[in-house]
NUDOVO-980944 format. One record per residue: residue in one letter; x, y, z of N, C-alpha, C, O in turn. Coordinates in steps of 0.1 Angstrom, whole numbers, plus 2048, in hexadecimal, padded with zeros to 3 digits. Atoms other than C-alpha are relative to their C-alpha. Layout:
# NUDOVO-980944
AXYZXYZXYZXYZ ...
# end
This chain:
# NUDOVO-980944
X7F37F97FF9A68C68C580B7F97F88147FF7F3 X7F58078079BA8AB8B48008067F280B8067EC X8007FB80E9AF8BA89280880D8008108107F7 X7F97F37FF9BB8DC89D80F7FE8028178067FD X7F28037FD9DB8CD8AA8077FB7F38128007F0 X7FA80580D9E18BB88880280C7F680C80D7EF X8007F58099D98DB87580C80980481380E7FC X7F57F87FB9F28EE88B80D7FA7FD8178017F9 X7F4807803A0C8D48868038017F180F8037ED X7FE7FF80FA078D586080480E7FD80D8107F4 X7FC7F2802A098FB86180E8028048168087FD X7F27FF7FBA298F98768097F97F78147FE7F4 X7F8807808A378DF8608028077F280D8087ED X7FF7F880CA2F8F484180980C80281180F7F9 X7F87F47FDA3F91385180F7FB8018188017FB X7F38057FEA5D8FE85B8067FC7F38127FE7F0 X7FB80480DA608EF83880380C7F880D80D7F1 X7FE7F4807A5D91282980D80680481580B7FC X7F47FA7FBA7991E84080C7F87FB8177FD7F7 X7F5808805A8F9008378038027F280E8037ED X7FE7FE80EA8990581280780E7FE80F80F7F5 X7FA7F3801A9192A81680F8008048178067FD X7F28017FCAB19228298097F87F68147FC7F3 X7F880880AABC90880F8028087F480C8087EE X7FE7F780CAB59207F380A80B80281280E7FA X7F67F67FCAC893B80580E7FB7FF8178017FA X7F3807800AE592380A8057FE7F28108007EF X7FD80380EAE49197E680480D7F880E80D7F0 X7FD7F3806AE493D7DB80E80580481680A7FD X7F47FC7FAB019447F280C7F87F98167FE7F6 X7F6808806B159277E48028047F180D8057EC X8007FC80EB0C9317C080780E7FF8108107F6 X7F97F3801B179557C780F7FF8038178057FD X7F28027FDB379497D78087FA7F48137FE7F1 X7F980680CB3F9337B980180B7F580C80B7EE X7FF7F680AB379507A280B80A80381380E7FA X7F57F77FCB4E9677B680E7F97FE8177FF7FA X7F4808802B6894B7B68058007F28108027EE X7FD80080EB6694979180480E7FB80D80F7F2 X7FC7F2804B6996F78E80E80380681680A800 X7F47FD7F9B8696F7A680C7F87FB8177FD7FB X7F5808805B9A9537978088067F58158067F5 X7F87F980ABA496677780880B80681380E802 X7F97F57F9BAD98378D80C7FB807817802808 X7F58067F9BC396D7A280C7FC7F68177FF7F9 X7F680480ABD596078380780D7FB81380D7F9 X7F97F3804BDB98477780980580B81480A808 X7F87FB7F5BE798D79980D7F88018187FE804 X7F4808800C009707998098047F58168067F7 X7F87FC80BC0C97B77780780E803812810800 X7FB7F37FCC1099F78380B7FF80A81580780A X7F68027F6C239947A180D7FA7FA8187FE7FE X7F4806807C3A97F78B80880B7F881480C7F9 X7F97F6807C4199D77580780A80981180F806 X7FA7F77F6C479B379380D7FB805817802807 X7F48077FBC6099A7A080C8017F68178047F9 X7F67FF80BC7299A77E80580F7FF8118117FE X7FC7F2800C739C077E80980480C81280C80A X7F87FE7F4C819C17A180E7FA7FE818800802 X7F3807802C9C9A87978088097F681480A7F7 X7F97F880ACA49BE77880680D807811811804 X7FC7F47F9CA69DD78F80C7FD808815805809 X7F48047F8CBE9CB7A680C7FE7F78178027FB X7F4802809CD49C178880580D7FB81180E7F9 X7FC7F3805CD49E577C80A80680A81480B806 X7F87FB7F6CE39EF79D80E7F98008187FF802 X7F4808800CFD9D379A8088047F48158047F4 X7F97FD80DD069DD77680580E7FE80D8107F6 X7FC7F2801D0AA0277B80F8028018158097F9 X7F27FE7FFD2EA007878087FA7F48118007EF X7FA80680CD379E976A7FE8097F480780A7EC X8027F780BD27A0175280980C80180E8117F7 X7F77F57FED3BA1E76180E7FD7FB8148057F5 X7F2805804D5BA0A75C8017FF7F180A8037EB X80080180ED51A0373880080E7F980780F7EF X8007F2806D4AA2873180E80580181380C7F8 X7F27FB7FFD6DA3073E8097F97F68118007F0 X7F880780AD7CA157287FD8057F28078077EA X8047FA80DD69A2370A80780D7FE80C8107F3 X7F97F3801D77A4571280E7FF7FD8148067F4 X7F2803802D9AA387148037FB7F280C7FF7EB X7FE80680DD96A246F47FD80B7F580480B7EB X8027F580AD88A436E280C8097FF81080D7F4 X7F47F8801DA6A576EC80B7F97F98137FF7F1 X7F6808807DBDA3B6E17FE8007F18078007E9 X80480080EDAAA396C080480D7F980A80E7EF X7FD7F2805DAEA5F6BB80F8017FE8148067F4 X7F17FF801DD4A5C6C28047F77F480D7FB7ED X7FC80980ADD7A3E6AB7FD8067F28048057E8 X8047F980DDC4A5168F80A80B7FD80D80D7F1 X7F67F5802DDCA6E69480D7FA7FB8138007F1 X7F4807804DFAA576917FF7FA7F18087FB7E9 X80380680EDEAA4667280080B7F680680A7EB X8007F5809DE5A6866280E8057FD8128087F2 X7F27FC802E09A726688087F67F88107F97EF X7F980B808E15A5065B7FC8007F28047FE7E9 X8057FF80EDFFA5463C80780B7F980A80A7ED X7FA7F5806E0DA7663680F7FD7FD8148017F2 X7F2804802E31A6963A8017F67F580B7F77EC X80080A80BE29A4C6237FE8077F28058047E8 X8037F980CE1BA6460980D8087FC8108087F0 X7F37F9803E3CA7960B80A7F67FB8117F97F1 X7F680A804E51A5A6087FD7FB7F28067F97EA X80380580EE3EA4D5EA80380B7F68078087EB X7FD7F6809E41A6F5DA80F8017FD8148037F2 X7F1800802E67A6F5E08047F47F880D7F57F0 X7FC80C808E69A4C5D37FD8017F18057FE7E9 X8047FE80EE56A555B480A8097F980E8077EE X7F67F6806E6DA735AE80D7FA7FE8137FC7F4 X7F3807802E8CA5E5B48007F67F48097F67ED X80180A80BE80A4359C8008077F38068037E9 X8017F880CE78A5D58280E8057FC8128057F0 X7F37FB803E9BA6C5858097F47FC8117F67F3 X7F780C803EABA495847FD7FC7F18067FA7E9 X80480380EE97A4156480580A7F68098077EB X7FB7F5808EA0A6355680F7FE7FE8148017F3 X7F1801801EC5A5D55D8047F47F880E7F47F2 X7FD80C808EC4A3A54E7FE8037F18057FE7E8 X8037FC80EEB5A4952E80B8097FB80F8097EF X7F67F6804ECFA6552E80C7FE80980C804814 X7F58037F7EF0A5853D80980C80380F80C80E X7F87F47FDF00A7B53B7F980A8097FF81480C X8077F67F8EE6A8C55080580080E8097F5813 X7FA7FE7F3EF0A995717F47FC80A7E9801809 X8098047F5EDEA8958F7FF80A80A80A80C811 X8017F57F6ED2AA45A67FB7FB80D7FA803816 
# end
């Protein structure tokens, strides 16, 4: 019986060794798979961080837009007032240019009469 006992122990040890090897291999595969997934996930995490940063920037911009809208409305009113003032100034400028043109014409006519009277002292100044 001792030989049968030794054979049974060897068979049990072999089965136990095969189970331990199978468990170690399974654990190694699990670790390798986890590392592979971790390597796949890490770039995605970096992309996610970048997208979250961009989202935060866009949210800040959106908040600033709400803050700037009243200032923009005020600027639009100022531009409207300035446009009206510009139109009025251009009207005054056109009137002044017309008045200047008439004064220059009168000056030219007066100078011509004066020169004419200097050339002809007996001419009547009209």
